Phi, psi and omega in degrees: 000315181296321177299319180294321178294318178296314178299316179300318179297317178296320178297320178294318179299314179298318178302314181293320180294318180296324179280342180053037180210120179270086178234161179297322180298316179292322178296311182293320179290326176296319177296317180297317179294319180297315180297315179299317181296319181290322181286316184283331183233072181295144180280148175292151179293150185294158176297145176292147176303135179088359182280343174262124180261109188303316181292318178293323177295320178295318177299318179299311182296315180297315178297319178295315181296322177296312178299323178295317180296316180296314180297321177297319179296318180296314180292321177298317178298321179299320181288321186281339181257145187285339182285149177262111180252018180293139173224069188291153176186169178246133182237145178254141176231146178287145174246131183296135178297139178090009176304137173284156178301324180295314180293322178295319177296318179297318178298314181293324178293316180297318178296317181292332178287339180281121181302136178092358178226146175204139176283125181255342180199154174229115177263097184296321182296319181273348181068046183227144168251141176249122187241127174276129182238130182287320181244086183255068181278326181228098184306313184293322178295317179296316179298316180298318179297318180292321179291323176295321175300316178298318180296318178296322178297314179294323178296323183281320190234355182240194180284138180299328182294337180280339182297317177298322177297318181294314181293326180287338182274006185295328185275355184277000000 
Protein backbone atom coordinates (compact mmCIF):
# COMPACT_ATOMS: atom_id res chain seq x y z
CA UNK A 1 0.00 0.00 0.00
CA UNK A 2 2.79 2.41 0.93
CA UNK A 3 4.60 1.64 -2.35
CA UNK A 4 1.45 2.46 -4.29
CA UNK A 5 1.04 5.77 -2.46
CA UNK A 6 4.66 6.68 -3.12
CA UNK A 7 4.33 5.73 -6.77
CA UNK A 8 1.05 7.65 -7.04
CA UNK A 9 2.63 10.75 -5.52
CA UNK A 10 5.52 10.57 -7.98
CA UNK A 11 3.14 10.13 -10.90
CA UNK A 12 1.20 13.23 -9.82
CA UNK A 13 4.43 15.22 -9.49
CA UNK A 14 5.56 14.13 -12.96
CA UNK A 15 2.11 14.98 -14.34
CA UNK A 16 2.28 18.46 -12.85
CA UNK A 17 5.83 19.02 -14.14
CA UNK A 18 4.86 17.89 -17.63
CA UNK A 19 1.92 20.31 -17.72
CA UNK A 20 4.07 23.11 -16.22
CA UNK A 21 1.02 24.55 -14.51
CA UNK A 22 0.12 24.34 -10.83
CA UNK A 23 -3.66 24.35 -11.10
CA UNK A 24 -6.40 22.42 -9.33
CA UNK A 25 -7.49 20.91 -12.65
CA UNK A 26 -3.99 19.55 -13.31
CA UNK A 27 -3.67 18.27 -9.74
CA UNK A 28 -7.02 16.44 -9.86
CA UNK A 29 -6.41 15.04 -13.35
CA UNK A 30 -2.92 13.92 -12.23
CA UNK A 31 -4.45 12.10 -9.26
CA UNK A 32 -7.01 10.45 -11.57
CA UNK A 33 -4.30 9.34 -14.02
CA UNK A 34 -2.11 8.04 -11.17
CA UNK A 35 -4.98 6.03 -9.65
CA UNK A 36 -5.91 4.62 -13.07
CA UNK A 37 -2.29 3.67 -13.79
CA UNK A 38 -1.87 1.94 -10.43
CA UNK A 39 -5.16 0.06 -10.73
CA UNK A 40 -4.83 -0.91 -14.40
CA UNK A 41 -1.11 -1.75 -14.29
CA UNK A 42 -0.30 -3.27 -10.89
CA UNK A 43 3.38 -3.67 -10.15
CA UNK A 44 4.87 -7.08 -9.63
CA UNK A 45 5.88 -7.75 -6.07
CA UNK A 46 9.52 -6.99 -5.40
CA UNK A 47 12.21 -9.63 -5.51
CA UNK A 48 12.89 -11.31 -2.22
CA UNK A 49 16.14 -10.26 -0.55
CA UNK A 50 18.90 -12.58 -1.68
CA UNK A 51 17.11 -13.68 -4.86
CA UNK A 52 19.73 -11.96 -7.00
CA UNK A 53 23.05 -13.77 -6.85
CA UNK A 54 25.79 -11.20 -7.59
CA UNK A 55 28.46 -13.61 -8.88
CA UNK A 56 26.00 -15.50 -11.05
CA UNK A 57 24.56 -12.18 -12.28
CA UNK A 58 28.08 -11.02 -13.18
CA UNK A 59 28.70 -14.30 -15.08
CA UNK A 60 25.39 -13.83 -16.88
CA UNK A 61 26.16 -10.22 -17.86
CA UNK A 62 29.73 -11.04 -18.98
CA UNK A 63 28.56 -14.05 -20.98
CA UNK A 64 25.76 -12.03 -22.56
CA UNK A 65 28.10 -9.15 -23.46
CA UNK A 66 30.59 -11.58 -25.01
CA UNK A 67 27.84 -13.26 -27.04
CA UNK A 68 26.53 -9.83 -28.05
CA UNK A 69 29.98 -8.77 -29.29
CA UNK A 70 30.42 -11.98 -31.29
CA UNK A 71 26.92 -11.71 -32.80
CA UNK A 72 27.52 -8.06 -33.73
CA UNK A 73 30.77 -9.02 -35.46
CA UNK A 74 29.04 -11.80 -37.42
CA UNK A 75 26.17 -9.54 -38.51
CA UNK A 76 28.58 -6.70 -39.38
CA UNK A 77 30.62 -9.11 -41.52
CA UNK A 78 27.40 -10.24 -43.18
CA UNK A 79 26.55 -6.64 -44.07
CA UNK A 80 30.04 -5.78 -45.33
CA UNK A 81 30.53 -8.81 -47.58
CA UNK A 82 28.49 -9.26 -50.75
CA UNK A 83 27.71 -12.97 -50.36
CA UNK A 84 24.54 -14.06 -48.63
CA UNK A 85 25.40 -16.57 -45.91
CA UNK A 86 22.03 -16.46 -44.19
CA UNK A 87 20.62 -19.79 -43.16
CA UNK A 88 17.50 -18.54 -41.43
CA UNK A 89 15.24 -20.70 -39.39
CA UNK A 90 13.03 -20.92 -36.35
CA UNK A 91 14.11 -22.99 -33.40
CA UNK A 92 12.12 -23.93 -30.34
CA UNK A 93 13.55 -23.95 -26.86
CA UNK A 94 11.95 -25.19 -23.66
CA UNK A 95 10.92 -22.68 -21.03
CA UNK A 96 11.03 -23.88 -17.46
CA UNK A 97 7.61 -24.19 -15.84
CA UNK A 98 6.91 -21.58 -13.20
CA UNK A 99 8.94 -18.81 -14.82
CA UNK A 100 7.95 -15.43 -13.45
CA UNK A 101 6.67 -12.93 -16.01
CA UNK A 102 9.65 -10.72 -15.20
CA UNK A 103 12.23 -13.44 -15.91
CA UNK A 104 10.43 -14.51 -19.08
CA UNK A 105 10.40 -10.89 -20.28
CA UNK A 106 14.09 -10.55 -19.44
CA UNK A 107 14.91 -13.74 -21.34
CA UNK A 108 13.01 -12.59 -24.44
CA UNK A 109 14.63 -9.15 -24.28
CA UNK A 110 18.13 -10.63 -23.94
CA UNK A 111 17.49 -12.96 -26.89
CA UNK A 112 16.07 -10.06 -28.93
CA UNK A 113 19.02 -7.79 -28.14
CA UNK A 114 21.39 -10.27 -29.72
CA UNK A 115 21.74 -9.44 -33.42
CA UNK A 116 20.36 -12.15 -35.65
CA UNK A 117 17.89 -13.55 -33.11
CA UNK A 118 14.39 -12.58 -32.08
CA UNK A 119 11.64 -14.36 -30.15
CA UNK A 120 8.66 -14.74 -32.47
CA UNK A 121 6.26 -16.70 -30.26
CA UNK A 122 5.73 -18.07 -26.77
CA UNK A 123 3.53 -21.13 -26.39
CA UNK A 124 2.69 -21.01 -22.71
CA UNK A 125 0.75 -24.28 -22.76
CA UNK A 126 3.64 -26.22 -24.32
CA UNK A 127 6.30 -24.30 -22.38
CA UNK A 128 8.20 -23.29 -25.51
CA UNK A 129 9.77 -20.17 -26.96
CA UNK A 130 10.16 -19.94 -30.73
CA UNK A 131 13.23 -17.99 -31.79
CA UNK A 132 14.04 -16.81 -35.32
CA UNK A 133 17.77 -17.21 -35.95
CA UNK A 134 19.58 -15.55 -38.86
CA UNK A 135 22.53 -17.98 -38.93
CA UNK A 136 21.11 -21.40 -38.14
CA UNK A 137 23.95 -23.60 -39.36
CA UNK A 138 23.93 -25.97 -36.38
CA UNK A 139 20.50 -26.37 -34.76
CA UNK A 140 21.73 -28.24 -31.72
CA UNK A 141 24.51 -25.75 -30.99
CA UNK A 142 22.08 -22.82 -31.23
CA UNK A 143 19.54 -24.62 -29.02
CA UNK A 144 22.27 -25.50 -26.51
CA UNK A 145 23.51 -21.87 -26.47
CA UNK A 146 19.99 -20.54 -25.86
CA UNK A 147 19.31 -23.08 -23.11
CA UNK A 148 22.66 -22.22 -21.47
CA UNK A 149 21.69 -18.54 -21.61
CA UNK A 150 18.42 -19.43 -19.91
CA UNK A 151 20.25 -21.48 -17.26
CA UNK A 152 22.66 -18.59 -16.51
CA UNK A 153 19.69 -16.23 -16.24
CA UNK A 154 17.91 -18.56 -13.83
CA UNK A 155 21.08 -19.06 -11.80
CA UNK A 156 21.49 -15.30 -11.48
CA UNK A 157 17.88 -14.24 -10.88
CA UNK A 158 15.76 -17.37 -10.36
CA UNK A 159 15.70 -20.45 -8.22
CA UNK A 160 18.80 -22.66 -8.23
CA UNK A 161 16.58 -25.75 -8.45
CA UNK A 162 15.36 -24.57 -11.87
CA UNK A 163 18.88 -24.41 -13.31
CA UNK A 164 19.10 -28.21 -13.40
CA UNK A 165 15.73 -28.27 -15.16
CA UNK A 166 16.94 -25.80 -17.78
CA UNK A 167 20.16 -27.67 -18.47
CA UNK A 168 18.26 -30.97 -18.62
CA UNK A 169 15.80 -29.55 -21.18
CA UNK A 170 18.49 -28.87 -23.75
CA UNK A 171 17.82 -31.98 -25.76
CA UNK A 172 14.08 -31.47 -26.16
